[in-house]
C-alpha positions as CSV (number, residue, x, y, z in Angstrom):
1,M,-18.7,51.5,-4.7
2,P,-16.2,52.0,-7.6
3,N,-15.6,48.9,-9.8
4,Q,-11.9,48.4,-8.7
5,L,-13.0,48.2,-5.1
6,K,-15.8,45.7,-5.9
7,V,-13.2,43.5,-7.6
8,K,-10.9,43.6,-4.6
9,C,-13.7,42.7,-2.1
10,L,-14.9,39.9,-4.4
11,F,-11.2,38.6,-4.6
12,L,-11.0,38.8,-0.9
13,L,-14.2,36.9,-0.2
14,V,-13.2,34.1,-2.6
15,F,-9.7,34.0,-0.9
16,L,-11.3,33.6,2.5
17,I,-13.8,31.1,1.4
18,G,-11.0,29.0,-0.1
19,I,-8.9,29.2,2.9
20,S,-11.7,28.1,5.1
21,F,-12.5,25.2,2.6
22,L,-9.0,23.9,2.7
23,M,-8.8,24.1,6.5
24,G,-12.1,22.5,6.9
25,C,-10.8,19.7,4.8
26,A,-8.0,19.1,6.8
27,L,-10.0,18.3,9.8
28,G,-11.1,14.8,11.0
29,V,-10.6,11.5,9.1
30,T,-10.9,10.9,5.4
31,R,-12.0,7.4,4.5
32,V,-10.4,6.1,1.3
33,K,-10.6,3.1,-0.8
34,I,-7.4,1.1,-1.4
35,N,-7.0,-0.5,-4.8
36,H,-4.5,-0.9,-7.6
37,D,-4.2,-0.6,-11.4
38,P,-4.0,-3.7,-13.5
39,L,-0.5,-5.4,-12.9
40,N,2.0,-5.7,-15.5
41,R,1.6,-9.0,-17.5
42,I,4.3,-11.4,-16.8
43,E,5.1,-13.6,-19.9
44,N,7.7,-15.9,-18.3
45,K,5.6,-17.2,-15.6
46,K,7.0,-19.7,-12.9
47,E,5.4,-22.7,-11.2
48,G,5.1,-23.7,-7.6
49,N,3.1,-23.7,-4.6
50,I,3.3,-20.8,-2.0
51,L,1.6,-20.4,1.4
52,V,1.2,-16.9,2.5
53,N,0.6,-16.0,6.1
54,Q,-1.5,-13.0,7.1
55,F,0.7,-9.8,6.7
56,K,1.6,-8.0,9.9
57,D,1.5,-4.2,10.5
58,V,4.7,-3.3,11.9
59,R,4.5,0.5,11.1
60,P,5.5,3.0,13.7
61,Q,2.3,5.2,13.2
62,A,-1.1,4.6,14.8
63,K,-2.5,1.5,13.2
64,E,-5.9,2.9,12.6
65,Y,-4.6,5.4,10.1
66,I,-2.8,5.4,6.7
67,G,-1.8,9.0,6.3
68,N,-1.9,12.7,7.6
69,K,-3.9,15.7,6.5
70,R,-2.3,19.1,6.9
71,N,-3.5,22.7,6.7
72,M,-1.9,25.4,4.6
73,Y,0.7,25.9,7.2
74,G,1.8,22.4,7.4
75,M,0.1,21.5,10.6
76,V,-1.4,18.1,11.0
77,M,-5.2,18.7,11.5
78,G,-6.5,15.2,10.5
79,H,-5.9,11.7,9.2
80,I,-6.4,9.5,6.3
81,G,-8.1,6.1,7.1
82,T,-9.3,3.1,5.2
83,E,-13.0,2.5,4.6
84,M,-15.0,1.5,7.6
85,G,-14.6,-2.1,8.3
86,V,-11.7,-2.5,5.9
87,S,-8.5,-4.0,7.4
88,L,-5.2,-2.8,5.9
89,T,-3.5,-6.2,6.7
90,D,-6.2,-8.3,5.1
91,T,-6.2,-5.9,2.0
92,L,-2.5,-5.9,1.4
93,T,-2.3,-9.6,2.0
94,K,-4.8,-10.2,-0.8
95,Y,-3.2,-7.7,-3.3
96,F,0.3,-9.1,-2.7
97,V,-1.2,-12.6,-3.3
98,E,-2.5,-11.4,-6.7
99,A,1.1,-10.3,-7.6
100,M,2.4,-13.6,-6.7
101,K,-0.5,-15.3,-8.9
102,E,0.6,-13.0,-11.7
103,A,4.1,-14.4,-11.4
104,G,2.7,-17.8,-12.1
105,Y,2.3,-19.3,-8.5
106,T,-0.5,-21.3,-7.0
107,V,-1.0,-19.3,-3.7
108,T,-2.8,-20.3,-0.6
109,I,-3.6,-17.7,2.2
110,A,-3.3,-19.4,5.8
111,K,-5.8,-18.3,8.2
112,E,-4.0,-19.7,11.1
113,P,-0.1,-20.5,11.5
114,V,0.6,-23.7,9.5
115,T,2.3,-26.6,11.3
116,A,5.1,-28.6,9.7
117,E,2.7,-31.5,9.4
118,D,0.1,-29.4,7.5
119,S,2.8,-28.2,5.1
120,E,4.1,-31.7,4.4
121,K,0.7,-32.6,3.4
122,I,0.1,-29.8,1.0
123,K,3.8,-29.8,-0.3
124,F,4.3,-26.1,-0.5
125,D,7.6,-24.8,-2.0
126,A,7.8,-21.9,0.5
127,M,6.0,-20.1,3.1
128,I,5.8,-16.4,2.8
129,D,5.5,-13.8,5.7
130,G,4.9,-10.1,5.0
131,E,5.6,-7.2,7.3
132,I,4.0,-3.8,6.3
133,I,6.9,-1.4,7.1
134,E,5.4,1.6,5.5
135,F,2.0,2.5,4.1
136,W,1.5,6.2,4.7
137,L,0.3,9.3,2.8
138,D,1.3,12.8,3.7
139,L,0.7,16.1,2.0
140,Y,1.6,19.7,1.9
141,M,1.0,21.6,-1.3
142,A,1.5,18.0,-2.9
143,V,0.4,14.6,-1.9
144,W,2.8,11.6,-1.7
145,H,2.3,8.0,-0.7
146,K,5.0,5.3,0.3
147,A,4.3,1.6,0.3
148,T,7.1,-0.7,1.7
149,V,6.8,-4.4,2.5
150,K,9.4,-6.9,3.8
151,L,8.7,-10.3,2.3
152,T,10.4,-13.4,3.8
153,A,10.3,-16.9,2.3
154,K,10.8,-19.7,4.7
155,H,11.1,-23.5,4.3
156,P,7.7,-24.9,5.0
157,D,9.0,-27.6,7.5
158,S,12.1,-26.2,9.2
159,K,11.0,-22.5,8.9
160,E,14.6,-21.7,7.9
161,V,14.8,-18.3,6.2
162,L,15.4,-18.9,2.6
163,W,15.0,-15.4,1.0
164,E,14.3,-11.8,2.0
165,K,13.4,-8.8,0.1
166,V,11.9,-5.3,0.8
167,V,9.7,-4.1,-2.0
168,H,8.8,-0.5,-2.4
169,G,6.6,1.7,-4.4
170,E,6.4,5.5,-4.0
171,E,4.3,8.2,-5.9
172,K,3.9,12.0,-5.6
173,N,1.4,14.2,-7.2
174,V,0.4,17.9,-7.1
175,L,-2.5,18.5,-4.7
176,W,-5.3,20.6,-6.3
177,L,-8.4,20.5,-4.2
178,G,-7.5,18.1,-1.3
179,A,-10.3,15.7,-2.6
180,T,-10.5,12.1,-1.7
181,S,-10.0,11.2,-5.3
182,E,-6.5,12.7,-5.2
183,Y,-5.5,10.7,-2.0
184,E,-6.9,7.4,-3.7
185,K,-5.0,8.1,-6.9
186,V,-1.6,8.5,-5.4
187,I,-2.2,5.5,-3.0
188,R,-3.2,3.3,-6.0
189,Q,-0.2,4.4,-8.1
190,A,2.3,3.8,-5.3
191,L,0.8,0.5,-4.3
192,T,0.6,-0.7,-8.0
193,K,4.4,0.0,-8.3
194,A,5.1,-2.1,-5.1
195,L,3.0,-5.0,-6.5
196,N,4.6,-4.9,-9.8
197,N,8.0,-5.1,-8.1
198,T,6.8,-8.0,-6.1
199,A,5.8,-10.0,-9.2
200,S,9.2,-9.4,-10.7
201,E,10.9,-10.5,-7.6
202,F,9.0,-13.8,-7.7
203,T,10.1,-14.6,-11.1
204,S,13.7,-13.8,-10.5
205,E,16.5,-16.3,-10.6
206,E,17.4,-15.3,-6.9
207,F,14.0,-16.4,-5.7
208,L,13.9,-19.7,-7.7
209,K,17.3,-20.6,-6.4
210,A,16.4,-19.9,-2.9
211,V,13.2,-21.8,-2.7
212,K,13.7,-24.6,-5.2
213,G,17.5,-24.8,-5.4
214,K,17.4,-23.9,-9.3
């Protein structure tokens, strides 16, 4: 067989193997770890006591997934999910509490809805509810992730809404191999942006004036 023909056959074989690999990677559910990079240091920290209720997942997509996987033609062939046994609401509640603590606050996570009587005993400055509006990864030649959470501060006694803010983080990277590490990287970067935005909002004059009248 002439050398030129051998090279063409080898190229075709490698191409077909690559296509099969990419299509195979798109099938099924890929489980990923959700984490974030170290948050920006807040120098001008604030003080106060905040109660955080468990976040709610209000995303329109299937709650058991956090993203799509597509084949080379853009067709959805599989999904991205959290690690087995890991709750998205638990994870994001914990991470957003970390952002509030970085802003300087003492934060308590409520396991059950807190009554007015309980909040009077603890003397919270505000009660925070969080709604996960968007936490979704998608890909087609590139991989991108969007994290959007609506935060609502209420008076701990009257439940009057004092402050609302939608925080967002988004990241996009080139997709090279479709490896799990590529998914985790873009999720981590988008989530870190959302958390840093949260810490900034909780040190803002707008938030302080709303919950403390300052």
